[in-house]
N, C-alpha and C positions, 0 to 999 in steps of 0.2 A: 664578936669581931672576929673575922676569918681572913687570913692572909692565905689566898690561893697561890700554890706554888709548883711550877712544872715547866718544862721547855715548850717551845713553840710546837703546836699541834697536840698538846696533852688534853685540851678540852676545858681549860680554865673558863674561858669566856661563856662556853655552853652551861658549865655548872654555875657561874655567876648570874647568868640570865635565869635560871631555874631558882636560884635564892631570891632573886629580884622579884619574880612573879608570887614569891611568897611574902614579900614585904620588906625585903632587905635592901638596902641603899647599896648599889653597885659602883664603886669607883673604878673605872676602868683606865689604865694607865695608857694604852694604846689610843684612846679616845683623847685623853688630855694632850698626848703627843701631837694628834691630829690637829686639835683646836689651835696649836702653836705652829701649824705649818710643818710638822715633821710626819712625812707619809711612808717613810721606808727607812731600812737599815743598812748600815750604822748611823745612828745619829750624830750631827755634828759635836764637837768638843764642847762640854758644858751643858748641852741639852738635856741629857739624861737628869742631871742634878736639877734643872729647873722644873722637869716635869715632876720628878719625885717631890720637890718642895711644894708644887702647887696640889697634889694629891694629898700630901701629908697635911697641908694647911685645911683643906676640906674635910679630911679624916677627922682632925681635932674637933672641928667644929660640929660636926654629925655626932660623933662619940659624945661631946658635951651636951648635946641635944637628948641623949639617951636612945639614939637610933642604933639599929642593927645594921654593920657595915661588912661588906665583902670587898676586899681589895684584889683587883684582878689584874695581876702582874706576874712575871716569872720569878721573882724573888730567888734568882738563880744563885745568888751569893749569900753565904750565912751571915755576913756583914750587914747587908741590907735587911735582912730578916731582924736582926739585932737592933738596927736603927729604928725600925718601926716599932718594936717592942718598948724600947727606950723612950720613944716619943709618947707612948700611952701609959707607961707606969705612973708618971706623976699623978694621973687621974684614976688610977685604980684599975684600969682594963689591961687584962691578959689576953692577949689574940690567940687564937688557935690556928696553927697552920695546917692547911689541907693540901699534902702533896699527892698530886695526881700522877701516879707511876704507870707510864705507859710504855709498851715494848717498841722498839726502833721501826718495824715495819709499819706499825699503826701512825707514829709520829710522821715517817716519811709519807704514807699515803695520804693523810691529811694535809701536810704543807704542800704536797704536789697537786692536790686539788683546789688550792686557793686560786682565786681569781683577781685579787685586788679590788673586790668590791665595796671595801670599806675598812676601818682602821682595825679591826679584828681579823681580817682576810688579807693580811700584807702578804705579798709574794716573797718568799725567800728562797735561795738555791739550796740544793743538797749539801754543798759545801757549807753554806753558812749554819744550816740546821746541825751539821755534824759539829762545827765549831762550838754552837750553843750546847748540844749535849755533852761534849767532851769537858766543856768548862763548867758545867753544871755542879753545884755542891749540894748533894743531897740532905735534906734536913734531918735531925735526929731528935729523939726524945729530951736529951739533955739541952736542948735550946728552950724548951717550953712544950705546951700542949700540942700534941701531934696525931692527925689522923692522916692515914695513908689509904688512898682510895686507888685500887687497881683496875685497868682497863680489861676489857674482855680479851682473852688469849687469841693471838693471831697465829696463823700458819708461820713457821720458821722460814726466816730469809736471811739475807746478808747481814752478818753481825755489824753493828756500828761501835764506835769507840765509846767508852765513858758509861755513866749511870743512866737509868731511865729505860734501858732496854737491852 
């Protein structure tokens, strides 16, 4: 059980698709949001909770079947990562958080290249990305098992606020 964690543009969906190709079940938060008619950010009040509830319900079912599952969402708040851990604790599953640590220039380039072609390609502004990065709570080992995956280094560019680059 893997919780993919990183801001927009960090490569979560690409990583999740690689795992999916190896037989993992990929639960994409953006796809669940799109199924519910939410195609942009920010979502209306209450919508995030509804989407997480649907993902969590499916997650519990899949884990109960013994499936390997990767949850593809930003997990930008420690409290959200904790909620998913607590959800799985009664069934004895301890998820590993994979934090995709990506420098600002890479995040910005990836998000700028988005075309809106689907739920994993939502166009967001640079200002929105900066808010995402500024508010991002970097996971730590005291939360539970943690793997940090670093992106390839990029040339220096304008610094952005907050963690992740």
